[in-house]
N, C-alpha and C positions, 0 to 999 in steps of 0.2 A: 369701596371693597372689591371694583376692580381692580384699581391700581394695584392692592395691598398683595393680591393675589397672582398678579404681575411681576411683581418684585420678588416675591417668594419664589416664583417659579424660576426667574433669573437666576435668584442663587442657586437653586437646587442644579441646574445645567451643569456647572464645572465640576460637582462632587459625579454627576453621570458621567460626564465625558471622563472624570478619574477613573470609575468603574469599568466603561467600555476599555480606554488603555490598556487598563491592566488586564481586561480580561483578554484582548487581542498578544500583548505579551506573551501570556502564560500561554493563548494555543500555539505560539509559534514558536515554545519550548516544548508542548505536550507532543509535539509529532519525533523528534529525536530521542526523547524520554523514553516515547510508546515503542518505538519501534528497538529501542535498545531492550527492553523488559522484553519485548515477543523473541528476540533473537536468545533473550538468555532462559526464558520460562519457556517457551516453544507454545503459547499460548496460541489457537490459532485465531482465537478473536482478536489477541493483542496485534499476532499476526498480519490479518487483512486489514485493521484499522490504520495502522499507523504505517505501511509499507509505501504508500505514496506522498511526497512532500506537499504536490501541486495545492490540493484541496484544503489543508493546512494553513500553508504560507495564503490564499486566496480568503479564507475565512481570515487572517489574522487583518490584511491589509484592509478589507470592511470596519473590521472592530477599530481598529487605532485611528483610520480615516473620521468615523462616525463621534469619537472620540476628541478627537483633536477638534474635529467642528462644535462640539458641546464646550470643551473645555475653554478653547479660545474663545477671548471676548473681542480684540479685534476684527475687522468687517475682512480686512484685507490677507490677512494669517489666516483664518476659516477656511476660504474659497481656495488659498494655494495649498495647505494642507489635504483639504479636501480634494482636490485636483490630482498632486501627486501621488494619496493614497487609492484616489480610483484608477489612476494611470497603470498603479503596480497590481491591481487588479483585475483591471483588464487584460495586461498583460501574460500575468499567468491562465486566465482563461484563453487567451489564444493559441498559449502557450500548449494547454489539453488539447486545442480542439484543432491544430495543425502539427505541432512536434512531437507532443509526446509518446507517440507510438514509434517515432524513428529511434529517440532517446534509449526507451523504456521495454519495447516490447510490445505494448498496448495488450498485455496479458486476456484471453479468453478460455474460461473453460469450455473444453470439447468432451474430457472424457470421464467420468468418474466411475471406480467400478468396486464394489463390496468384498470383503475380503472374503476367504469360503467356510465351512464348515460355523457358522455365525458368531464368528469373531469380530467384535465392533471395532473395525478398522477398515478403513478404504482407502485405494489410491487418487491421487489428482492429478488427472493431465492439463497444461493451459499453452495455448499453441500463440505465439507473436510473430511479429517481422523484425529483422532485424537489416533496414534497408528494404533488399527484396528477396530477403532469404528466410527460408521458416526456419523457426526456433522452437522449441522445446523446454517445458519444466516440469519434473514431476515429483510431487512431495507425497508422502504419509500422511493422512488423517487419522490418529489413535486415539476412540473414543468418541463423544459425540455431545455434542451442547456445549454450555462454556468452559469446560474443563478439556475440550477437545485440543490434541495435542498436533503441530504441524511440523514434520521434518522435511526437508528438500532431500532428495535421493539421486535425484540424475536432471543433467543439462544436456541439449542436443541441439548444435548448430547445425541445421541442416543444409549447409553452403556446397559440400557434398553428396552424392548419393550412396555412398557409405556410412555418414555420420548420420543422416535424417533417421527419425524415429519412427518404423512403421506398424510397430505393437508391443502392448504392454500386458502382459497377464499376469494373475496371480498362482504361484508354483505352490501350492500350498497355503495357511495363515500365513506363514511367517519365510514369507522368499517373495521376492517380485524377477520375471525375467524377463529384457527388453530385448525386440527382435529390430534388429538394424535393416536401412533398406538395402543392404547387398547380400543380405540373410545372417551376418554375424549378432549371436546369444551372449548377451552380460547376464548375469544373473547376482542378485542381491543378496543379501538376506536380512533378514529383522529380528530386532531382538524379540523373541516372544513374550517378554511382559511390560516394556515401554514400548513396540514397534519403532523404535530407533532405528537407522538403516547400519550394518557395520560400515559402509562405506558412499561416500559419493561420487557416482560415476560424471564424468563430462566428457564432452567428445565435441571435436575433438580437442585434445586436452590441451589445458595452457602450458607456454614454453616454459 
């Protein structure tokens, strides 16, 4: 009886391994597809879930490594596959802990202001670092819950005092006012129905 159970378990291992490998491949594909859908639909739940690749790639490496371990019968090949995918997952984790902020800004939400007059809309300010300079990105969140829409509205790089963000305030429910480091004021109007900004501000402007 014990021998029969062991044989059954051994036969099931390649099937389980194939399922894990498929899951790893789907995980790797899910991030760019989800990111694209987030950009197209502006659904905040998709934008936040798929904006960073590293977590999805790390999960894919773990699933692929576990799947190959189960699916491959030769011990040496199993060990090699597990080591390769384990090294890939470890490299991604180290990237997240050491260099992630250097390349992406490692954003942190520092302010969130609700629109006046009871409008279901808010502005979100995130801060990060680009090497040594403080950077800001500002977005409008229209609505709440799973159907909330996310619209980028401004990006500021504080490598000079002129372009640093000092303050952002609502100028009524359909407009935002940005005050820069040297006192310059920029106003961006929003669509009253959707909250989509009429333009995106970038300082300094791209050449």
